[in-house]
C-alpha positions as CSV (number, residue, x, y, z in Angstrom):
1,M,30.4,-9.8,31.3
2,I,29.9,-7.1,28.5
3,V,26.2,-6.7,29.1
4,D,25.1,-6.9,32.7
5,Q,21.8,-8.1,34.2
6,E,20.5,-4.6,34.8
7,T,20.9,-3.7,31.2
8,L,19.0,-6.9,30.2
9,R,16.3,-6.1,32.7
10,K,15.9,-2.5,31.4
11,T,15.9,-3.6,27.7
12,Q,13.2,-6.2,28.4
13,E,11.1,-3.6,30.3
14,I,11.4,-1.1,27.4
15,I,10.4,-3.6,24.7
16,G,7.7,-5.2,26.8
17,Y,9.0,-8.8,26.4
18,L,10.7,-11.2,28.7
19,F,13.2,-13.5,26.8
20,K,13.1,-17.2,27.5
21,D,16.8,-17.2,26.7
22,E,18.4,-14.0,27.9
23,E,21.7,-15.0,26.3
24,I,20.3,-14.3,22.8
25,L,19.3,-10.8,24.0
26,R,22.7,-10.3,25.5
27,L,24.2,-11.1,22.2
28,A,21.9,-8.6,20.5
29,L,23.2,-5.8,22.6
30,V,26.9,-6.4,21.9
31,H,28.5,-4.3,19.1
32,A,31.4,-5.6,17.1
33,S,33.6,-2.8,18.5
34,I,33.6,-4.4,21.9
35,A,33.2,-8.1,21.1
36,D,36.2,-10.5,21.1
37,S,35.2,-11.5,17.6
38,R,32.5,-10.5,15.2
39,L,30.8,-13.9,15.7
40,E,30.3,-12.8,19.3
41,S,28.7,-9.5,18.3
42,N,25.1,-8.7,17.2
43,E,25.9,-8.7,13.5
44,R,24.3,-12.1,12.6
45,L,21.2,-11.2,14.6
46,E,21.2,-7.8,12.7
47,F,21.2,-9.7,9.4
48,L,18.3,-11.9,10.5
49,G,16.3,-9.0,12.0
50,D,16.7,-6.9,8.8
51,A,14.9,-9.7,6.9
52,V,12.2,-10.2,9.5
53,L,11.5,-6.4,9.6
54,G,11.3,-6.2,5.9
55,M,9.0,-9.1,5.6
56,L,6.6,-7.8,8.3
57,V,6.5,-4.3,6.7
58,C,5.8,-5.8,3.2
59,E,3.0,-8.0,4.6
60,A,1.5,-5.0,6.4
61,L,1.6,-2.8,3.3
62,F,0.2,-5.6,1.1
63,L,-2.8,-6.1,3.4
64,R,-3.3,-2.4,4.3
65,F,-3.2,-0.9,0.8
66,P,-4.8,-3.4,-1.7
67,D,-5.0,-0.8,-4.4
68,Y,-1.3,0.1,-4.3
69,L,0.9,-1.0,-7.2
70,E,4.3,-2.5,-6.6
71,G,6.1,0.8,-7.1
72,Q,3.9,2.5,-4.5
73,L,4.4,-0.3,-2.0
74,T,8.2,-0.2,-2.6
75,K,8.4,3.6,-1.9
76,V,6.6,3.2,1.4
77,K,8.6,0.2,2.4
78,S,11.9,1.9,1.6
79,A,11.0,4.8,4.0
80,I,9.8,2.5,6.8
81,V,12.8,0.1,6.9
82,S,15.3,3.0,6.3
83,R,18.1,3.7,8.7
84,R,16.4,7.0,9.6
85,M,13.2,5.3,10.7
86,C,14.8,2.5,12.7
87,T,17.0,5.1,14.4
88,L,13.9,7.2,15.2
89,I,12.2,4.2,16.9
90,V,15.3,3.2,18.9
91,R,15.7,6.7,20.2
92,D,12.0,7.2,21.0
93,L,12.1,3.9,23.0
94,G,15.3,4.9,24.8
95,L,17.2,1.8,23.7
96,E,20.4,3.5,22.6
97,P,22.1,3.3,26.1
98,M,21.5,-0.5,26.1
99,L,24.0,-1.2,23.3
100,A,27.5,-2.1,24.5
101,I,30.1,-0.4,22.3
102,G,33.9,0.0,22.3
103,K,35.6,2.8,24.2
104,G,36.6,4.5,21.0
105,M,33.0,5.0,20.1
106,Q,31.8,6.2,23.5
107,T,33.4,9.6,23.1
108,R,31.3,10.6,20.1
109,G,28.2,11.6,22.0
110,E,25.0,10.5,20.4
111,L,25.1,6.9,19.0
112,P,25.7,7.0,15.2
113,S,22.4,6.3,13.3
114,S,23.9,3.2,11.7
115,L,24.4,1.6,15.1
116,S,21.0,2.6,16.4
117,A,19.3,1.2,13.3
118,A,21.3,-2.0,13.6
119,L,20.2,-2.3,17.3
120,L,16.6,-2.5,16.3
121,E,17.4,-5.1,13.8
122,S,19.4,-7.2,16.2
123,I,16.7,-7.1,18.9
124,T,14.2,-8.0,16.3
125,G,16.3,-11.0,15.2
126,A,16.8,-12.1,18.8
127,M,13.1,-11.9,19.6
128,Y,12.3,-13.9,16.4
129,I,14.7,-16.6,17.5
130,D,13.4,-16.6,21.0
131,S,9.7,-16.5,20.3
132,G,8.8,-16.5,16.6
133,L,7.2,-14.2,14.1
134,E,3.9,-13.4,15.9
135,R,5.7,-12.0,19.0
136,V,7.9,-9.8,16.7
137,R,4.8,-8.6,14.9
138,A,3.2,-7.7,18.2
139,F,6.3,-5.7,19.1
140,L,7.1,-3.9,15.9
141,M,3.8,-3.2,14.2
142,P,2.3,-0.8,16.8
143,L,5.6,1.2,16.5
144,L,5.6,1.1,12.7
145,M,1.9,1.5,11.7
146,P,1.7,5.2,12.5
147,H,4.7,5.8,10.4
148,I,3.4,3.6,7.6
149,E,0.1,5.5,7.6
150,R,1.9,8.9,7.6
151,T,4.3,7.8,4.8
152,A,1.5,6.5,2.7
153,R,-0.5,9.7,3.0
154,S,2.6,11.8,2.1
155,G,3.0,9.9,-1.0
156,H,-0.1,10.7,-2.6
157,Q,2.9,11.5,-3.6
158,Q,3.7,14.9,-2.6
159,N,1.1,15.8,-5.2
160,F,0.0,19.3,-4.1
161,K,-1.9,19.7,-7.4
162,S,-4.1,16.8,-6.6
163,V,-4.9,18.1,-3.1
164,L,-5.6,21.6,-4.5
165,Q,-7.9,20.2,-7.2
166,Q,-10.0,18.3,-4.6
167,H,-10.2,21.3,-2.4
168,A,-11.1,23.7,-5.2
169,Q,-13.8,21.4,-6.5
170,H,-15.4,20.7,-3.1
171,E,-15.0,24.0,-1.4
172,M,-14.7,26.6,-4.2
173,G,-16.8,25.1,-7.0
174,A,-14.0,25.8,-9.5
175,Q,-11.0,24.2,-11.2
176,P,-7.5,25.5,-10.5
177,E,-5.7,26.8,-13.6
178,Y,-1.9,27.0,-13.9
179,V,-0.7,30.1,-15.8
180,L,2.8,30.2,-17.2
181,L,3.9,33.8,-16.5
182,D,7.6,33.8,-17.5
183,E,10.5,31.6,-18.5
184,K,14.2,32.4,-18.4
185,G,17.5,30.9,-19.3
186,P,19.0,28.9,-22.1
187,D,17.1,25.9,-23.5
188,H,19.2,23.4,-21.5
189,A,18.7,25.3,-18.2
190,K,15.4,27.1,-18.3
191,C,13.4,28.2,-15.3
192,F,9.6,28.7,-15.3
193,E,7.3,30.9,-13.3
194,V,3.8,29.6,-12.7
195,R,0.8,31.0,-10.9
196,V,-2.5,29.3,-9.8
197,E,-5.8,31.0,-10.6
198,I,-9.1,29.8,-9.2
199,G,-12.1,31.6,-10.6
200,N,-11.2,35.3,-10.3
201,Q,-8.6,34.7,-7.5
202,Q,-4.9,34.8,-8.3
203,F,-2.3,33.3,-6.0
204,P,1.5,33.8,-5.5
205,S,3.7,32.6,-8.3
206,R,6.6,30.2,-8.0
207,W,9.8,29.5,-10.0
208,A,11.2,26.0,-10.7
209,A,13.5,24.2,-13.1
210,T,10.6,22.5,-14.9
211,K,7.0,23.5,-15.6
212,K,5.8,20.4,-13.6
213,Q,7.8,21.4,-10.6
214,A,6.7,25.0,-10.9
215,E,3.1,23.9,-11.0
216,Q,3.6,21.8,-7.8
217,S,5.3,24.7,-6.0
218,A,2.5,27.1,-7.1
219,A,-0.1,24.6,-5.9
220,L,1.6,24.5,-2.5
221,A,1.8,28.3,-2.4
222,C,-1.9,28.4,-3.1
223,L,-2.7,25.9,-0.4
224,N,-0.7,28.0,2.0
225,E,-2.7,31.1,1.1
226,L,-5.9,29.2,1.7
227,D,-4.6,28.3,5.2
228,L,-4.5,24.6,4.4
229,V,-0.8,24.2,5.3
230,E,1.0,24.0,8.6
231,R,4.2,22.5,9.9
232,D,4.4,19.6,12.3
233,D,7.0,19.1,15.1
234,D,9.4,17.4,12.7
235,G,9.2,20.2,10.1
236,G,6.9,18.3,7.8
237,I,4.3,20.0,5.8
238,I,0.7,19.1,6.8
239,V,-1.8,19.7,4.1
240,S,-5.5,19.2,4.8
241,E,-7.9,18.1,2.1
242,P,-11.7,17.5,2.3
243,D,-12.7,15.0,5.0
244,T,-9.1,13.8,5.5
245,G,-5.5,14.9,5.8
246,I,-2.3,14.4,3.8
247,V,1.0,14.7,5.4
248,V,4.0,15.6,3.1
249,E,7.5,15.7,4.5
């Protein structure tokens, strides 16, 4: 038996759900590298779970952000159903040791992110088969919603100029101005130096390959000087704005 009862018990304890048919969960925990055939691995459940995950995220975004256009919804969805995000959830839950893999992969230390992400999808597919969409929603959405909110905030969309404008208007009674200080290089590869000025205050300048990028960098530098920027535990930039917060990674 590739997946023993103790592994099944621990997995169900972690995800907070008891399977009516434990065999479908057992299949979800078998990687192709150790299965007798790919049909006896979790690949088919991974395929199904990927679709279920995508649908639930799309539904949540559609309902949560009624003012978002399709392109904005797509950007957030892409981040939430990404390999990185699925891997993060699996590792946070401690599910990685539950996956049965071949000996050749056991010497690599940490489970590759592709396998971790696939594990979340296969468990999702197994839960869907065992108990339907509502139970999967109850499992996934509490895990995903904080990331959805954070990703949506970050995508205001990494618009430091917008945040600075709100702050300057609300707190400083002035509009930020972007002053082009210098430009260097040939026409096909110019760099631009831009500085923010608010009233009689001048802030550190920044260089970038386009004026737009230089303005965004200068806006971030200004926010930093105004003590509105800090780093979170993941290295993301947290920028505060009036009455709310925007997180940009």
